[in-house]
N, C-alpha and C positions, 0 to 999 in steps of 0.2 A: 496582629500588629499592622497598623496602617502606615503607608508611606506618605510623603508630602503631596504627591499627585492626587491621592485619594481625598486628602483633606481639602485641596483646592476645588476638586470637582463637587464635593458636598457643599462647600461655601457658595459656589455659583448656583447650585440647585436651590438653595434656601432663598437666595435673592430673587430668582425667577418665581418661586412659589409666592413670595410676598407680593410681587408685581401682579401676578395672576389673581390673587385675592382682591387687591384693590382695583383691578381693571375689570369691569363687568360690562355686559351688554345693557345699553340704555335705550328705551323706546322713544322713537321720534314721532311726533304728531299723534293723531288719534287712529286707533285700529279701524280698518275698513271691513265691514261684515256684509257678506253675500249670502242670501238665503234663497233656496228654491226647493221644490218638491220633485221627487223622482220615484221610479218604481223599484221595488225590491222583491226578490223571490223568497218565499217562505217555505221552509221544509214542512211537510204535512198538510199544508193548505190552510185557507181561512174561509170563513162564511162572510160573503158580501151581500148586504141587503140594500137594493137600490129601488127608487121609485122612478122608473123610466116613463117618459111621456108616451102617449098614444101615437101610433104611426100615422103620419099625415096623409097617406094615400087614400083616395076615395074607394068605396067598395067596388066600383066598376073596374079599377086597376088591379089585375091579378098576376100578370106575367112580368118577368124581368124586363123585357123589352118596353112594356108599357110604363113600368116604374122609372126607367131611365128617361123616357120621353116626358113624364110628368115632372121629374126633377129639372130638366131643361126648360120646361114651360113655366114652372113656378120656383125660381131661385130664391126669392125671399122666404117663402114658406119652408123650403128645404134648409136654408141657413139657420132659421130660428129653431127648427127641429134639432139640427145638429148641436147648436149651442145649449139647448135644453138637456140633451143626451150627455153632453160634456159635463154640464153642472151636476147632473144626477151621479155620474161616476165620481166626480170630485167630492161630493157630499155624502157618499155611500157610508153606511155604518159597517164597521169591521168587527167580527167576532172570532176569537182564536181560543183554543185550538178548534179545528174543524170537527163538528159533531153533526152527522147527517140528519138525525131526528130533530134536534134543536133548530138546525138551519132550515128544514122544511117547514116547521111551525112558523118561522119568521118570514117564510117565502123568500129565502135568500138562495144564492148560488155558491157552489164551491169555486174557489180560485187559488192559484199558487202565487199570484202577484198582488202586491198591495202598495199604496202610496205612502211614502215617508218624507218627512221634511229634513232637509240637509242645511247645514250652515258652514260657511268658510269664514275664517277670520284672518285677515292679512295685517301683519304688523311690520313696521319698519323699525329696525334697530341699528345702532352703531356702536362700535367699540373703539375708544380712543385711549391709547396706551403710551403716552409720552414717558420717557425715562427721566429719572431724576439725576441731578448732577452727582458726581462721585464725592465721597466725604473727604475732608481734609486730612484725616489720619492715613487714609489709603495713598494720598498724593505724597505725604512725607515718606512713607515706606518706599515708594517707588523712586524717589529722589535718592534715598540712602542706597538702595540697590544699584542705581545708575552710577554712583560714585565708585562703588567697589568694582563694577564692571568696566569702568573707564580706563583703568591701567592696562587691562588686557586688550582693549580695543585699538590702542595705539600700535601694539605689536602686530595685530591682525591687519591694520591698514598698510603697514610696511610690507607685510608678506604679499598682500593683494597688489600693491604697486609693482613689486618685483615680478609677480606673475604677469601683470599687464605688459611690462617691458619685454619679457621673454616672448609673449604672443606676438608683439609687434615685430621683433627680430625674426621670428619664424615666418611671418607674412612677407617680410622683405626678401628672405631667401627664396621663398616660393615664387615671388615675382621675377627674381633673377634667373630662375631655371629657364632653359630654352625648351621650346615646344617642338616636337617632331611633327613635320607637316603631314605625315602619313597617318598620325594617330587619330585625327578627327577632332582634336581640341583646337579651339579658336583662341589665339592670344589676344589679350586686351591691347588696344592701340597705346602707344607710348605717348605720354603727355609731357610736354616740355614745360619746365617751371619758369615763371616769369621773373 
């Protein structure tokens, strides 16, 4: 058996459900797409086959110190070599899962990292949920209830007025009390009426 309060709460919940059904997110503008590649670690490894360019050092350069000096003396040749290596890494062929025999036949190397393409899509959405005006039937019911409650309101107003008058009388009595000077309370200055 339901009481009246339960019925009211169910009625309000139905209205909210109807509003939620009609009020959805709408996309604003066109989605923005961002794409980039990144590295991903692969369990078990992969076989990477790359065609790396030949090293740019002359045959007379054999030590690290000589290689460093050669790079400083030939910056353009070193930059072009680095860009060719980067292109070879980006264009490498990837075979999975890693199989040592097959990878050796292709002259590849084992690696635990591979390049993957990633994409992010950013969408802007808005949710505009205005409320509709109340129906006329509900307003009539509220007016009928207001008339029934009106009789009791007059009596309540009289009671409130009597209580206010009693409070004012109590405040006047408190003002008339004399304050002991040793108590620490400071009396309000007396104002003369005009």
